[in-house]
Structures are given as C-alpha cells and as structure tokens.
C-alpha positions in Angstrom: -8.7 12.7 1.6 -5.4 12.2 -0.1 -4.6 9.3 -2.3 -2.4 7.9 0.5 -5.3 7.8 2.9 -7.6 6.4 0.2 -5.1 3.7 -0.7 -4.7 2.7 2.9 -8.4 2.6 3.5 -9.1 0.7 0.3 -6.4 -1.9 1.1 -7.8 -2.5 4.6 -11.4 -2.9 3.4 -10.3 -5.2 0.6 -8.2 -7.2 3.0 -11.1 -7.6 5.4 -13.4 -8.6 2.6 -11.0 -11.2 1.2 -10.1 -13.0 4.4 -11.6 -15.1 7.1 -10.3 -17.2 9.9 -7.2 -17.0 12.0 -4.9 -15.2 9.5 -7.4 -12.3 8.8 -5.4 -9.8 10.8 -2.1 -10.5 9.1 -3.6 -10.5 5.6 -5.5 -7.3 6.3 -2.3 -5.7 7.6 -0.3 -6.7 4.5 -3.0 -5.5 2.1 -3.2 -2.2 4.0 0.5 -1.6 3.7 0.3 -2.3 0.0 -2.6 0.2 -0.3 -0.5 2.7 1.7 2.5 2.4 -0.6 0.3 2.7 -3.8 -1.3 5.8 -2.3 2.1 7.3 -1.6 3.3 6.6 -5.1 0.1 8.3 -6.5 0.6 11.3 -4.2 4.2 11.6 -5.4 5.6 11.1 -1.9 7.4 7.9 -2.9 9.5 7.3 -5.9 9.7 3.7 -7.0 12.9 4.4 -9.0 14.8 5.2 -5.9 13.5 2.1 -4.2 14.5 -0.1 -7.1 17.9 1.5 -7.5 17.1 3.0 -10.9 16.7 6.6 -9.8 20.2 7.7 -10.4 22.6 7.4 -13.3 26.1 6.5 -12.3 
C-alpha cells in the first residue's frame, strides 16, 4: 500500500473516530481529503511549492 492510500485510509479512520452526530460524514470527508493530500506529498506525487506559488523563480 502506498503512502497515498495509507494517508487516505488513516484520515478516514481518524475522521470517523473523532466525530459523531449529523456532521460526521462531512468531517470524515474533509479529514480523508487531508490524509490523501499528505499521502500524495509523501509519495512525491504532489509538490507543495507549486501549489503555494514558490516552485519557480521568476
């Protein structure tokens, strides 16, 4: 399992564990997306410098 998949799974599990009630689905989805992004960064599939605009010198 790649770091992306592990990050997504960990985010979803932590989101489910941390929530309760009506907003559980939305919080779980948000935490899952955060886990997915962290996993992509760890895999090298996403460069935060490009997202933040610091990836290129002008």
